C-alpha positions in Angstrom: 0.0 0.0 0.0 1.4 3.4 -0.9 -0.9 5.6 1.3 0.0 6.3 5.0 -2.3 4.2 7.1 -3.0 4.1 10.9 -5.0 1.5 12.8 -6.6 3.1 15.9 -8.5 1.5 18.8 -11.8 2.8 20.2 -9.9 5.3 22.4 -8.1 6.7 19.3 -4.8 5.2 20.4 -2.5 4.0 17.6 -2.3 0.3 17.4 -0.1 0.1 14.3 0.8 1.9 11.2 2.2 0.9 7.8 5.8 1.6 6.7 4.6 4.4 4.4 3.2 6.3 7.4 6.5 6.0 9.3 8.5 7.1 6.2 6.2 9.9 5.2 5.9 11.4 8.7 9.5 10.5 9.7 8.5 8.8 12.9 9.1 5.4 14.4 6.7 2.8 16.0 8.1 3.7 19.4 7.0 7.3 18.9 3.5 6.5 17.7 2.1 3.1 19.0 0.1 3.6 22.1 -0.3 7.3 21.7 -3.6 9.0 21.0 -3.8 10.2 17.4 -4.3 13.9 18.5 -1.0 13.7 20.5 1.1 13.0 17.5 3.3 15.9 16.4 
C-alpha cells in the first residue's frame, strides 16, 4: 500500500501503522504506537 495508514483503537490510540506512514511522517513505531492520534506531532 502506498498511502500512509494508521490503525486506531476505540480510544483513538494508535495500534499500528504501515511503513509508508512512518516514512512519510519520519517517525518510528516507538514514537506512535500507544499514543492518541491527536497527541502525534
